[in-house]
C-alpha positions in Angstrom: -10.3 -24.5 32.9 -13.1 -22.8 34.8 -16.1 -21.0 33.3 -14.6 -17.6 33.8 -11.5 -18.6 31.8 -13.7 -20.1 29.1 -15.8 -17.0 28.9 -12.7 -14.8 28.6 -11.5 -16.9 25.7 -14.9 -16.7 23.9 -15.4 -13.0 24.5 -14.6 -10.8 21.5 -11.7 -8.6 21.8 -12.4 -4.9 22.5 -11.6 -4.0 18.9 -14.0 -6.6 17.5 -16.8 -5.5 19.9 -16.3 -1.9 19.0 -16.2 -2.6 15.2 -19.4 -4.8 15.5 -21.1 -1.8 17.2 -20.1 0.4 14.3 -21.3 -2.1 11.8 -24.7 -2.4 13.6 -25.0 1.4 13.8 -24.7 1.8 10.0 -27.0 -1.2 9.4 -29.7 0.2 11.6 -29.4 3.5 9.7 -30.1 1.6 6.5 -32.8 -0.7 7.8 -35.2 0.6 5.3 -33.2 -1.1 2.6 -34.0 -4.8 2.4 -32.8 -7.7 0.4 -29.0 -8.0 0.9 -29.7 -11.6 1.9 -30.8 -12.2 -1.8 -27.9 -10.3 -3.4 -25.7 -12.4 -5.6 -21.9 -12.3 -5.1 -21.2 -10.1 -8.1 -23.8 -7.6 -7.0 -22.1 -7.3 -3.6 -18.8 -7.1 -5.3 -20.0 -4.2 -7.4 -21.2 -2.4 -4.3 -17.8 -3.1 -2.7 -16.0 -1.5 -5.6 -18.2 1.6 -5.3 -17.6 1.8 -1.5 -13.9 1.5 -2.1 -14.1 4.5 -4.5 -16.0 6.4 -1.9 -13.3 5.6 0.7 -10.7 6.8 -1.8 -12.5 10.1 -2.2 -13.0 10.5 1.5 -9.3 10.1 2.1 -8.8 13.3 0.2 -9.8 15.3 3.2 -12.9 14.4 5.2 -13.6 13.9 8.9 -12.4 10.8 10.7 -16.1 10.0 11.4 -16.8 10.0 7.6 -13.8 7.7 7.0 -15.0 5.3 9.6 -18.5 5.2 8.0 -16.9 4.4 4.7 -14.8 1.6 6.2 -17.9 0.3 8.0 -19.8 0.2 4.7 -17.0 -1.9 3.2 -17.1 -4.2 6.2 -20.8 -4.6 6.0 -20.7 -5.6 2.4 -18.0 -8.1 3.2 -20.2 -9.5 6.0 -23.1 -9.7 3.6 -21.1 -11.8 1.1 -19.6 -14.0 3.8 -23.1 -14.6 5.2 -24.6 -15.4 1.8 -21.7 -17.8 1.1 -22.3 -19.8 4.3 -26.1 -20.0 4.0 -26.9 -22.1 1.1 -30.6 -21.2 1.1 -29.6 -17.7 -0.1 -28.2 -19.1 -3.3 -31.5 -20.7 -4.3 -33.5 -17.4 -4.0 -34.1 -15.0 -6.9 -32.1 -11.8 -6.8 -34.3 -9.0 -5.3 -32.7 -6.2 -3.3 -32.9 -2.5 -2.5 -29.2 -2.6 -1.9 -28.6 -3.0 -5.6 -26.9 -0.4 -7.6 
């Protein structure tokens, strides 16, 4: 296998690249909020439930752009929890966050 083939295998699919860009766009919009790295799993879960409620409300007749933003919010909270689960140093820190409800 040559380097070009290896690069092609390791490159994210167009869907994944696009979604990552959407997630980054929303994260940058919320850069003033700090502390998700210290959020406990139940705090993130609580935010996920609220975001799912917002998505449900948005499905009742909003723009596609707003629906995408709600879906991105959900994805970002999922990413926060996954990151925190895989980085043990997070678990030892006290909970302090501006992302908290």
